[in-house]
N, C-alpha and C positions, 0 to 999 in steps of 0.2 A: 504494500500500500504506500503510495507516494503522498507526501504532505508538503505544504508550503513552508518555506523558510525565507528569511530576509538576510542577505549578506551584510557585512560591515560597511560596504560601499553603497548600500541601499537598493540593490537589485533583488528581485524576487526569483526564487529558484524552486524547483521540485526536488525533494530529497527523499531518497529511498534506496532499496537494494539495487545494486549495480545491474542485476538481471532485468529489472523493471524500467529503469531510466534509459530511454533511447532517444536519439535525435528524431524529431517528428512529433506527431500528436500522442499525448499521454493523458491518462486520467488521474487527476490529483484530487485528494479528499480535503475538504476544509475542516476547520475545528468543529463546525456545526454538524459534520458528517455528510455534507452534500458533495457529490462528485461533479467535478468540472473538467472539461477537456481543454488542455493547454498545449501550446506549441513550444517544444524545446529546440533551441537553436544551436546550443553547444553544450558539451559536458565539462564539468569541473573536476576538482580533486576527488580522490578516492579516500574514504575514511573506513576504518575497521570498527564496526559496532557489534560487540559480542561475537566476534569471529566471522561476521558476515560483512563483505565489502559493500559500502554504501557510497553513493555519488550524488553530486549536485548536478542538476540539469537546468541551465539558464533559460528562462522563459522569454519569449518574444515580447517586446514592449507593446502595450495596448495603444491604439490610435486615439488621440485626444478628440473629443467631440468638437464639431465645427458648428459655431453659432453664427447666425446672420447678424449683421450690424443693425442696430435699432436706435430709434430716437428715445427721448426721455419718457415717452408714453408706452414703450415696449413694442412699438410697431416699426417695421422696416420702412425705409423711405419709399414712398409711392404705393404702399399697401392700402387696401380699402379702409382699414381701421384708422390710418393716419388721415386719409381724405375725409372721413366722416366724423372726426372728433368735433366736439361742441365748441362754439365761439367762447373766448375767455371773458367777454363782456366789454372789452375795450372798444370804443367807437371805431368802426371799420373792420373789426375782426369777424370773419365769416367762418372760421374753423377750417378753411382749406388753404388760403394764401398765408404768407408769412406776416407776422404781426409784431409791432414794436413792444407791446406789453408782455405777451407770453413767449417772446423770442422764437416764434415759429414763422 
C-alpha cells in the first residue's frame, strides 16, 4: 500500500514497497483511507523498512486552476452580468457605460 509523504524540499511523493512504486500511474491511499490515482515521474532513494526495501516515487505536479480576469463585481469584462448591473445613482450612470462615481 502506497501512502503520501512530503519531502524536506516540499515535494509530494508516494512511499511504499519498492515492488509497488513504479514510474507511471499508481494508486496511493490517503490518511482518510481513500484511494487516489497519481502519476509518478521518477523514483527516489531506497530505504530499508523492517527488511523490506521501500522507495519514494515523485508525483507529477498538479496544474494550477486558471481563472478568468474579472472586475470588482466578479464579472468578466463584456459579460452579460457586467452589462446588466444596476446604475450607482450618480446622474448619468446607466449601469452599462463607465461612470465617474462608481469608477466603471
